[in-house]
C-alpha positions in Angstrom: -10.3 7.5 17.7 -8.6 8.4 21.0 -5.2 10.0 21.1 -2.4 7.7 22.3 1.2 8.9 22.9 3.5 6.5 21.2 6.8 8.0 22.1 9.3 6.6 24.5 10.0 3.1 25.6 7.4 0.4 25.6 8.3 -3.1 26.9 7.0 -6.0 24.8 6.0 -7.9 27.9 6.5 -11.6 28.4 3.4 -13.6 29.3 3.8 -14.9 32.9 2.5 -18.5 33.5 1.9 -20.4 36.7 2.3 -23.6 34.7 2.3 -24.5 31.0 -1.1 -23.2 29.7 -2.1 -21.3 32.9 -1.8 -17.5 32.8 -0.5 -15.7 35.9 -2.7 -12.6 35.5 -1.7 -10.9 38.8 1.9 -11.1 37.5 0.8 -9.3 34.3 -0.5 -6.4 36.3 2.7 -6.3 38.5 4.9 -6.3 35.4 2.9 -3.5 33.8 3.0 -1.4 36.9 6.7 -1.9 37.4 7.4 -0.9 33.7 5.6 2.4 34.0 7.3 3.0 37.4 10.7 2.5 35.6 9.9 5.1 32.9 7.9 3.2 30.3 5.2 5.1 28.4 3.1 1.9 28.3 3.2 -1.8 27.6 2.6 -4.2 24.8 1.0 -7.6 25.7 0.6 -10.6 23.4 3.3 -9.6 21.0 6.1 -11.9 19.8 7.9 -11.8 23.2 4.5 -12.4 24.8 4.1 -15.6 22.7 0.9 -14.0 21.3 0.4 -16.2 18.3 0.6 -19.3 20.5 -2.1 -18.1 22.9 -5.8 -18.9 22.6 -7.8 -15.8 21.6 -9.4 -15.8 25.1 -6.0 -15.7 26.7 -4.9 -12.7 24.6 -8.1 -11.0 25.7 -7.4 -11.9 29.4 -3.8 -10.5 29.2 -5.1 -7.3 27.8 -7.7 -6.9 30.5 -5.1 -7.7 33.2 -2.8 -5.0 31.9 -5.6 -2.5 31.7 -6.3 -3.2 35.4 -2.9 -1.8 36.1 -4.1 1.6 34.8 -1.3 2.0 32.2 -1.5 2.6 28.5 -1.8 -0.8 26.8 -1.1 -2.0 23.2 -2.4 -5.5 22.5 -1.1 -7.9 19.8 -3.7 -9.2 17.4 -3.3 -12.1 15.0 -5.3 -14.7 13.1 -4.9 -17.3 10.4 -7.5 -15.5 8.2 -8.5 -11.9 7.6 -11.8 -12.6 9.4 -10.0 -14.2 12.3 -7.9 -11.0 12.5 -10.9 -8.8 12.5 -12.4 -10.8 15.3 -9.2 -10.7 17.4 -9.0 -6.9 17.0 -12.6 -6.6 18.1 -12.0 -8.9 21.1 -9.0 -6.9 22.2 -10.7 -3.6 21.8 -13.5 -4.9 23.9 -11.0 -5.9 26.6 -10.0 -2.2 26.8 -6.8 -2.0 24.6 -5.9 1.5 23.9 -4.6 0.4 20.4 -4.0 -2.9 18.7 -0.8 -4.1 17.0 -1.8 -6.0 13.9 0.2 -9.0 12.7 -1.2 -10.0 9.2 -2.0 -13.6 8.4 1.5 -15.0 7.9 1.6 -18.5 6.5 1.4 -17.2 2.9 4.0 -14.6 2.2 2.2 -11.4 1.3 3.3 -8.7 -1.2 3.6 -5.1 -0.1 0.3 -4.3 -1.9 -1.4 -7.2 -0.1 -0.1 -6.0 3.2 -1.6 -2.6 2.5 -4.9 -4.2 1.8 -4.8 -6.1 5.1 -4.0 -3.1 7.3 -6.5 -0.8 5.6 -9.2 -3.4 5.9 -8.5 -3.9 9.6 -8.4 -0.2 10.3 -11.7 0.3 8.5 -13.5 -2.0 10.9 -11.5 -1.4 14.1 -13.1 0.4 17.0 -9.6 1.4 18.3 -6.5 2.8 16.6 -4.2 0.2 15.0 -0.5 -0.2 14.5 1.3 -2.2 11.7 3.5 -5.0 12.9 6.5 -5.5 10.6 8.7 -8.5 11.4 9.7 -9.9 8.0 12.3 -12.2 9.3 9.4 -14.3 10.7 6.7 -13.6 8.1 8.7 -13.3 4.9 6.4 -10.4 4.0 8.5 -7.2 3.9 6.9 -3.7 3.6 8.3 -1.0 1.3 8.4 2.7 1.9 5.7 3.1 -0.7 3.4 0.7 1.2 4.0 2.6 4.4 3.0 5.8 2.7 -0.3 4.2 1.5 -1.0 2.8 5.0 -0.2 6.0 6.7 -2.9 7.8 4.8 -5.6 6.0 6.9 -6.4 8.1 10.0 -7.0 4.9 12.0 -3.5 3.6 11.7 -1.3 5.5 14.2 1.9 3.5 14.3 4.3 1.0 12.8 6.5 -1.3 14.9 9.5 -2.4 12.8 11.3 -5.4 14.4 13.6 -6.1 11.5 17.3 -5.5 11.9 17.4 -3.3 8.8 18.1 0.2 10.1 18.4 1.7 6.7 14.9 0.5 5.7 13.5 1.7 9.0 14.9 5.2 8.3 13.1 5.0 4.9 9.9 4.1 6.7 10.2 7.2 9.0 10.5 9.4 5.9 7.6 7.6 4.2 5.4 8.0 7.2 5.9 11.8 6.9 4.7 12.3 10.5 1.3 10.7 9.7 2.1 7.7 11.9 4.7 6.9 14.5 7.5 4.5 13.6 8.7 2.5 16.6 11.9 0.4 16.8 11.5 -3.2 17.8 15.1 -4.2 17.4 17.2 -3.2 20.5 20.6 -3.6 18.9 19.8 -0.8 16.4 17.8 1.4 18.7 20.2 4.4 18.7 20.2 4.4 14.8 16.4 4.3 14.8 16.1 7.2 17.2 18.6 9.2 15.3 16.6 8.6 12.1 13.5 9.9 13.7 11.7 6.9 15.2 9.2 8.0 17.8 9.9 5.3 20.3 10.7 1.7 20.9 8.8 -1.6 21.7 11.4 -4.2 22.7 11.8 -7.5 24.4 15.0 -6.3 26.1 12.9 -3.7 28.0 11.6 -6.5 30.2 15.2 -6.6 31.6 16.9 -3.4 30.8 14.2 -0.8 30.7 16.0 1.9 32.7 19.0 1.7 30.2 16.6 1.9 27.3 14.9 5.0 28.7 18.3 6.5 29.4 19.3 5.7 25.8 16.2 7.6 24.5 17.2 10.6 26.7 20.9 10.5 25.6 20.0 10.5 21.9 17.6 13.4 22.5 20.4 15.3 24.3 23.1 14.5 21.8 25.2 12.8 24.4 27.1 10.5 22.1 29.4 9.0 24.7 26.4 7.8 26.8 24.6 6.6 23.6 27.5 4.5 22.5 28.0 3.0 26.0 24.3 2.1 26.5 23.9 0.8 22.9 26.9 -1.5 23.2 25.6 -2.8 26.5 22.1 -3.5 25.1 23.5 -5.1 21.9 25.8 -7.4 23.9 23.0 -8.4 26.3 20.6 -9.3 23.5 23.3 -11.2 21.6 24.0 -13.3 24.6 20.3 -14.0 25.1 19.9 -15.1 21.5 22.8 -17.5 22.0 20.8 -19.4 24.5 19.3 -22.5 22.8 15.6 -22.1 22.2 13.4 -19.1 21.7 13.9 -15.5 22.7 10.8 -15.5 25.0 12.2 -18.4 26.8 15.6 -16.7 27.3 14.0 -13.5 28.5 11.7 -15.3 31.0 14.7 -17.3 32.4 16.6 -14.0 32.8 13.7 -12.4 34.6 13.4 -15.4 36.9 17.1 -15.2 37.8 16.7 -11.5 38.5 13.6 -12.0 40.6 11.0 -10.2 38.5 9.2 -13.4 37.4 8.3 -16.4 39.6 8.4 -19.0 36.8 10.0 -19.3 33.4 7.3 -21.5 31.8 6.7 -20.9 28.1 3.5 -21.3 26.1 3.5 -24.8 24.5 5.0 -25.9 22.2 7.8 -23.5 23.2 10.1 -25.1 25.7 11.5 -23.3 28.8 15.3 -22.9 29.2 16.5 -26.0 31.0 18.7 -25.8 34.1 21.9 -26.7 32.2 21.6 -23.6 30.0 21.0 -21.1 32.8 24.7 -20.3 33.0 24.4 -18.8 29.5 21.5 -16.6 30.7 23.6 -15.5 33.6 26.3 -14.4 31.2 23.8 -12.1 29.4 22.8 -10.5 32.8 26.4 -9.4 33.3 26.1 -7.0 30.4 
């Protein structure tokens, strides 16, 4: 397994489209290059913000290859309806050059913590690249426990855990359970400061598509113990995300609309069946951008 630095800020990149169903791969490369230029450690493609579960497997592979072309560290989101589908997706993304793969377990059936352990160990056993655990129980209804994290962390092929739940106390327990054997990364921008204070190694957030410099500055302020700056930046990020979530529709749609308004994305199309933010709701997006 190759070493990959998982500290710092990683944007969970949106998936740019020229039209519904048509990837804009040059835009993927531009977004990845811009992110690293603004202080990101690397980027995640085909995660939740990237609408990864709605993309065809070939499109997830193409996104990964496009980001790799930008010569930046790349995490790629893997998913599948069955365990064999998941194995195949991990293999496909590894073949496209992903430095590591973020593994979302099959999620229609809620899984127990022990079943989640089984999935992540089975995937890591067969993977040709390092893997990360994706924990987003508000979507999957499959929460991990600290004991499960300890069991997963014992596998040398699992190098990280992205926790996108809003439960800061549980995330801190995950950090303790990981015992430095894997990196815990915060996926919930409104509780980022709490996560970093608790020992999280870094962050992978949707909001980094829009406010990456502030997120990088927040990482630095926590490390320096500059509480006044931490409180100011965290309040700004929490308000921006709350306003984006108040926009009717999905979070990817709101982030894409904001990026289009700011000029970093040409189109705000979403992957069907997600709908793009209609014109009459763009005023709500503009409110978020004032934060």
